[in-house]
One Martini backbone bead per residue (centre of mass of N, CA, C, O) as a GRO file, in nm:
protein
   64
    1UNK     BB    1   1.686  -2.967  -1.306
    2UNK     BB    2   1.980  -2.996  -1.191
    3UNK     BB    3   2.067  -2.683  -1.215
    4UNK     BB    4   1.858  -2.595  -0.968
    5UNK     BB    5   1.990  -2.683  -0.705
    6UNK     BB    6   2.156  -2.440  -0.607
    7UNK     BB    7   1.912  -2.246  -0.587
    8UNK     BB    8   1.757  -2.415  -0.372
    9UNK     BB    9   1.984  -2.401  -0.163
   10UNK     BB   10   1.986  -2.085  -0.140
   11UNK     BB   11   1.693  -2.065  -0.051
   12UNK     BB   12   1.724  -2.224   0.218
   13UNK     BB   13   1.929  -2.040   0.346
   14UNK     BB   14   1.755  -1.784   0.342
   15UNK     BB   15   1.513  -1.897   0.507
   16UNK     BB   16   1.675  -1.967   0.761
   17UNK     BB   17   1.778  -1.683   0.816
   18UNK     BB   18   1.495  -1.546   0.845
   19UNK     BB   19   1.401  -1.722   1.078
   20UNK     BB   20   1.644  -1.639   1.279
   21UNK     BB   21   1.589  -1.335   1.272
   22UNK     BB   22   1.303  -1.347   1.378
   23UNK     BB   23   1.377  -1.493   1.647
   24UNK     BB   24   1.543  -1.236   1.763
   25UNK     BB   25   1.283  -1.103   1.774
   26UNK     BB   26   1.058  -0.966   2.000
   27UNK     BB   27   0.945  -0.690   1.967
   28UNK     BB   28   0.779  -0.623   1.689
   29UNK     BB   29   0.866  -0.830   1.468
   30UNK     BB   30   0.702  -0.769   1.210
   31UNK     BB   31   0.793  -0.472   1.172
   32UNK     BB   32   1.104  -0.520   1.175
   33UNK     BB   33   1.106  -0.709   0.937
   34UNK     BB   34   0.986  -0.517   0.729
   35UNK     BB   35   1.210  -0.308   0.756
   36UNK     BB   36   1.439  -0.496   0.659
   37UNK     BB   37   1.322  -0.535   0.380
   38UNK     BB   38   1.312  -0.242   0.293
   39UNK     BB   39   1.611  -0.182   0.313
   40UNK     BB   40   1.699  -0.409   0.101
   41UNK     BB   41   1.482  -0.290  -0.145
   42UNK     BB   42   1.568  -0.006  -0.150
   43UNK     BB   43   1.633   0.263  -0.333
   44UNK     BB   44   1.879   0.383  -0.197
   45UNK     BB   45   1.895   0.575   0.063
   46UNK     BB   46   1.826   0.583   0.407
   47UNK     BB   47   1.705   0.858   0.606
   48UNK     BB   48   1.427   0.730   0.733
   49UNK     BB   49   1.160   0.567   0.876
   50UNK     BB   50   0.927   0.713   0.740
   51UNK     BB   51   1.019   0.664   0.443
   52UNK     BB   52   1.040   0.355   0.473
   53UNK     BB   53   0.732   0.297   0.537
   54UNK     BB   54   0.656   0.373   0.222
   55UNK     BB   55   0.751   0.129   0.112
   56UNK     BB   56   0.639  -0.145  -0.052
   57UNK     BB   57   0.777  -0.360   0.145
   58UNK     BB   58   0.610  -0.207   0.360
   59UNK     BB   59   0.300  -0.320   0.462
   60UNK     BB   60   0.272  -0.133   0.700
   61UNK     BB   61   0.011   0.080   0.772
   62UNK     BB   62  -0.119   0.381   0.844
   63UNK     BB   63  -0.440   0.436   0.966
   64UNK     BB   64  -0.657   0.742   0.940
   0.00000   0.00000   0.00000
């Protein structure tokens, strides 16, 4: 269990960063934050926002 302390500390830093990033977003914070997650998690280059919004990490879907 002692060897997991660095990983836990790293997770705390990541969580704090995500909270601070979210706090910087004003309008449409949820959608922008999910787009940021999709950019970071998508395989390959991002060519446009439309394609990015179809990534599994981007949970908001347009319902037609």
